C-alpha positions in Angstrom: -37.5 -14.4 1.4 -35.7 -16.8 3.7 -32.1 -15.8 4.7 -29.5 -18.4 4.0 -26.9 -19.4 6.5 -24.2 -18.0 4.3 -25.9 -14.5 4.1 -26.4 -14.6 7.9 -22.8 -15.3 8.8 -21.3 -13.1 6.1 -23.4 -10.2 7.4 -22.3 -11.0 11.0 -18.6 -11.2 9.9 -18.6 -7.9 8.1 -20.8 -5.8 10.4 -20.0 -7.2 13.9 -16.9 -9.4 13.9 -14.5 -7.2 11.9 -15.3 -3.8 13.4 -15.9 -5.0 17.0 -13.8 -8.1 17.6 -11.0 -7.5 15.2 -10.9 -3.7 15.3 -10.6 -3.5 11.5 -10.7 -0.1 9.9 -13.4 0.9 7.5 -10.9 0.6 4.6 -10.2 -3.0 5.5 -13.8 -3.9 5.8 -14.6 -2.2 2.5 -11.8 -4.2 0.9 -13.2 -7.5 2.3 -16.7 -6.5 1.2 -15.5 -6.0 -2.3 -13.8 -9.4 -2.3 -17.1 -11.0 -1.4 -18.9 -9.1 -4.1 -16.5 -10.7 -6.6 -17.0 -14.1 -5.0 -20.8 -13.7 -5.3 -20.3 -12.7 -9.0 -18.2 -15.8 -9.6 -20.7 -18.1 -7.9 -23.5 -16.7 -10.0 -21.7 -16.6 -13.4 -19.6 -19.8 -13.1 -21.3 -22.0 -10.5 -24.8 -20.9 -11.5 -25.8 -20.2 -7.8 -27.3 -16.8 -7.3 -26.3 -14.7 -4.3 -29.5 -15.3 -2.4 -29.1 -19.1 -2.8 -25.5 -19.6 -1.6 -25.2 -21.8 1.5 -22.3 -22.3 3.9 -21.9 -25.8 2.4 -21.1 -24.1 -1.0 -18.0 -22.6 0.5 -15.7 -25.4 -0.4 -12.0 -26.0 -1.4 -13.2 -26.4 -5.0 -15.3 -23.3 -5.2 -12.7 -21.1 -3.5 -9.8 -22.4 -5.7 -12.0 -21.9 -8.7 -12.8 -18.3 -7.6 -9.1 -17.5 -7.1 -8.2 -18.9 -10.5 -11.1 -17.0 -12.1 -9.8 -13.7 -10.7 -6.5 -14.2 -12.6 -7.7 -16.0 -15.7 -10.9 -14.2 -16.5 -10.5 -10.8 -14.7 -6.8 -10.5 -15.3 -6.0 -9.8 -11.7 -2.3 -9.9 -10.6 -1.0 -12.4 -8.1 -0.9 -9.8 -5.4 -4.6 -8.9 -6.0 -5.5 -12.5 -5.9 -3.7 -12.9 -2.6 -5.6 -10.0 -1.2 -8.9 -11.6 -2.1 -7.7 -14.9 -0.7 -6.9 -13.1 2.6 -10.5 -11.9 2.8 -11.9 -15.4 2.2 -9.4 -16.9 4.7 -10.5 -14.4 7.3 -14.1 -15.4 6.9 -13.2 -19.1 7.0 -11.3 -18.6 10.3 -14.4 -16.9 11.7 -16.6 -19.8 10.5 -14.5 -22.4 12.2 -15.9 -21.2 15.6 -19.3 -20.1 14.4 -20.1 -23.0 12.2 -17.7 -25.9 12.9 -19.7 -28.5 11.0 -17.4 -28.1 7.9 -14.1 -27.7 9.7 -12.4 -30.3 7.5 -13.4 -28.4 4.4 -12.2 -25.1 6.0 -8.8 -26.7 6.6 -8.6 -27.6 2.9 -9.4 -24.0 2.0 -6.8 -22.6 4.3 -4.2 -24.9 2.9 -4.5 -23.2 -0.6 -1.1 -21.6 -1.1 -0.8 -18.0 -1.9 0.6 -17.1 -5.3 4.2 -15.9 -5.5 4.0 -12.3 -6.7 7.1 -10.8 -8.4 8.6 -8.0 -6.4 8.1 -4.8 -8.3 10.9 -2.3 -8.4 10.1 0.6 -6.1 9.1 3.7 -8.0 9.9 7.0 -6.2 10.9 10.6 -6.8 14.4 11.8 -6.7 15.2 15.1 -4.9 15.1 17.0 -8.1 11.7 15.5 -8.9 10.3 16.5 -5.6 11.5 20.1 -6.0 10.1 20.3 -9.5 6.7 19.0 -8.3 6.5 21.4 -5.3 7.6 24.3 -7.4 4.4 24.0 -9.5 2.3 25.1 -6.6 1.4 28.8 -6.5 1.3 29.5 -2.8 -0.5 32.8 -3.4 -3.4 31.2 -5.2 -6.7 30.5 -3.4 -5.7 26.9 -2.3 -2.0 27.1 -3.0 -0.9 27.1 0.6 -3.1 24.1 1.4 -1.8 22.2 -1.6 1.8 23.1 -0.8 1.3 21.9 2.8 -0.3 18.6 1.6 2.7 17.8 -0.6 5.1 18.9 2.0 3.6 16.6 4.7 3.4 13.7 2.4 7.1 14.1 1.5 8.6 15.0 4.9 6.6 12.5 7.0 5.9 9.6 4.7 2.3 9.3 6.1 -0.3 7.3 4.2 -3.0 9.1 2.2 -5.6 7.6 4.6 -3.7 9.1 7.5 -3.3 12.5 5.8 -7.0 13.0 5.2 -7.8 12.1 8.8 -5.6 14.7 10.4 -7.4 17.1 12.7 -6.2 20.4 14.0 -5.9 18.9 17.5 -3.4 16.3 16.2 -0.8 19.0 15.6 1.7 20.0 18.4 3.2 23.4 17.4 4.8 24.2 20.7 8.2 22.7 21.7 8.7 20.0 21.1 6.6 20.9 18.1 7.9 18.2 15.9 5.2 15.7 16.6 2.1 14.8 14.8 -0.5 12.2 15.9 -1.3 10.0 13.0 -4.1 7.4 13.0 -2.8 4.5 11.0 -3.8 0.9 10.2 -5.5 -1.2 12.8 -6.6 2.0 14.7 -3.1 2.4 16.0 -1.7 5.9 16.7 1.9 7.0 16.5 3.9 10.2 16.7 5.6 11.4 13.6 8.2 14.2 13.8 7.5 17.4 11.8 10.4 19.2 10.3 11.1 22.6 12.0 11.0 24.3 8.6 7.4 23.2 8.1 6.0 24.8 11.3 5.8 28.4 9.8 3.9 27.1 6.8 1.5 25.2 9.1 0.9 28.2 11.3 0.3 30.5 8.3 -2.2 27.9 6.9 -4.0 27.7 10.2 -4.2 31.5 10.5 -5.5 31.9 7.0 -8.3 29.4 7.5 -9.2 30.5 11.0 -8.2 27.0 12.3 -6.1 28.5 15.0 -9.2 29.1 17.2 -9.7 26.8 20.1 -13.3 25.9 19.1 -12.1 24.5 15.8 -9.5 22.0 17.0 -11.8 19.1 16.2 -12.0 20.0 12.5 -10.1 18.2 9.8 -6.9 20.0 8.8 -7.5 19.7 5.0 -10.8 20.2 3.3 -11.8 20.3 -0.4 -13.6 23.0 -2.3 -16.9 21.7 -0.9 -15.6 22.3 2.6 -15.6 18.6 3.2 -12.7 16.4 4.3 -10.5 15.2 1.4 -11.0 11.8 0.0 -8.3 9.5 -1.4 -9.5 10.4 -4.9 -9.2 14.1 -4.1 -5.6 13.8 -3.0 -4.8 11.7 -6.0 -6.3 14.4 -8.3 -4.4 17.1 -6.6 -1.0 15.3 -7.0 -1.8 14.5 -10.6 -2.6 18.1 -11.3 0.8 19.3 -10.2 2.6 16.2 -11.6 1.2 17.0 -15.1 2.6 20.5 -14.8 6.0 19.3 -13.7 6.0 16.5 -16.3 5.5 19.1 -19.0 8.8 20.8 -17.9 10.9 17.6 -17.4 9.1 14.3 -17.9 12.1 12.3 -16.9 11.8 13.5 -13.2 8.2 12.7 -12.7 6.8 9.1 -13.0 3.7 8.7 -15.1 2.0 6.8 -12.2 2.9 9.3 -9.4 0.6 8.8 -6.4 0.5 9.5 -2.7 2.0 6.1 -2.0 5.0 6.9 -4.2 5.5 10.0 -2.2 5.7 7.6 0.8 8.2 5.5 -1.1 10.2 8.7 -1.7 10.4 9.5 2.0 11.5 6.0 2.9 14.2 5.9 0.2 15.5 9.3 1.2 15.9 8.1 4.8 17.5 4.8 3.8 19.9 6.6 1.4 20.8 8.9 4.2 21.8 5.9 6.3 18.9 6.0 8.8 18.4 2.6 10.5 15.5 0.6 9.2 14.1 0.3 12.7 13.6 4.0 12.8 12.2 4.0 9.2 9.7 1.3 10.3 8.5 3.3 13.2 8.2 6.5 11.2 6.1 4.8 8.5 4.0 2.8 10.9 4.9 -0.6 9.6 3.9 -3.5 11.8 6.9 -5.6 10.8 10.4 -4.7 9.9 10.0 -7.1 6.9 7.8 -4.6 5.2 10.5 -1.9 5.6 13.3 -4.1 4.4 12.1 -3.7 0.8 13.6 -0.2 0.8 17.0 -1.5 2.0 16.9 -4.1 -0.8 16.0 -1.4 -3.3 18.9 0.7 -2.2 21.3 -2.3 -2.5 19.9 -3.0 -6.0 20.3 0.7 -7.0 23.9 0.7 -5.7 24.8 -2.5 -7.5 23.3 -1.1 -10.7 25.3 2.1 -10.4 28.5 0.1 -9.7 27.9 -2.1 -12.7 27.3 0.9 -14.9 30.4 2.6 -13.6 32.6 -0.5 -14.1 31.7 -1.1 -17.7 34.5 1.0 -19.0 37.2 -0.4 -16.7 36.3 -4.1 -16.4 36.8 -6.3 -19.5 33.8 -8.4 -20.5 33.8 -11.8 -18.9 33.4 -15.0 -21.0 31.7 -18.0 -19.5 34.3 -20.7 -18.9 32.2 -23.4 -20.6 32.2 -21.3 -23.8 35.9 -21.4 -24.0 36.5 -24.9 -22.4 34.8 -27.7 -24.4 35.9 -30.3 -21.8 34.0 -28.3 -19.0 31.0 -28.0 -21.2 30.9 -31.8 -21.7 31.3 -32.3 -18.0 28.3 -30.0 -17.2 26.1 -31.8 -19.7 26.8 -35.1 -18.0 26.7 -33.8 -14.4 23.1 -34.8 -13.5 23.5 -38.1 -15.3 26.6 -39.0 -13.3 25.1 -38.0 -10.0 22.0 -40.1 -10.6 23.8 -43.3 -11.4 
């Protein structure tokens, strides 16, 4: 079977350009790969062009816009998910501009498709009582209790991503003064140092001793392994958190969100720091955000929470306010004619 130009360049983009030229992580490449699986599905089901027949010339403004609309209208994807898929397509188009410039005018049209405005979701996170309740569900004396306790402890006290947590190796820990540093491998293959709380050190040392990970020949091993003696996966960490969340929820459901996840533990860390008055610059560096803009959502969430608290507290002392146009008929008439007067 003859390979199409689309298949040739898509393969080159995913297997050579992204890992070698862009330094993309396996997670990013996998996300882009899935976006193109969906695009191939759309081309087959809607455009009636099978995957092995798609050509570069089929990648047009019309087909891309149709694909993005199909994601929302037929698959029920959110605006943010649609934007993620659009990012994958745009990345490929930028790549094609230099590899296959024949259709550069069409590429410019594709890149001009605006992203969808996604509503900002309220940040969900655990309060201090919720964290304590969650951690209290771990039986440290059980077979994997100390491991599970340490996983929850690190997620909460460092705010690291789950992808970073499962990549920690013994050699990444510094347990001699200053022993408050942990090397974390984050997005874009970047590394950063994250402080460890002094109170976590005894737990880490006890865990290393119990697993025999304190031996010099084992420093390259992953810190956390599942029951199969393999490094944890995202799904494994999610399962672990849900297990303890369900136990905690049975005691007090109001303290534990139904959708508790490792990322919400990360939100918890950030909100704790912002609530404590830590500068957003330091929060950005701790969390490994590329831009302060990403970190600002926590500052906005804090402001929103404070405003809500003030409004609730003031209900009893501030009389209800009536809109002036409800009590002033002349003002209401003026407002009705405002645009008409200004357009004359």
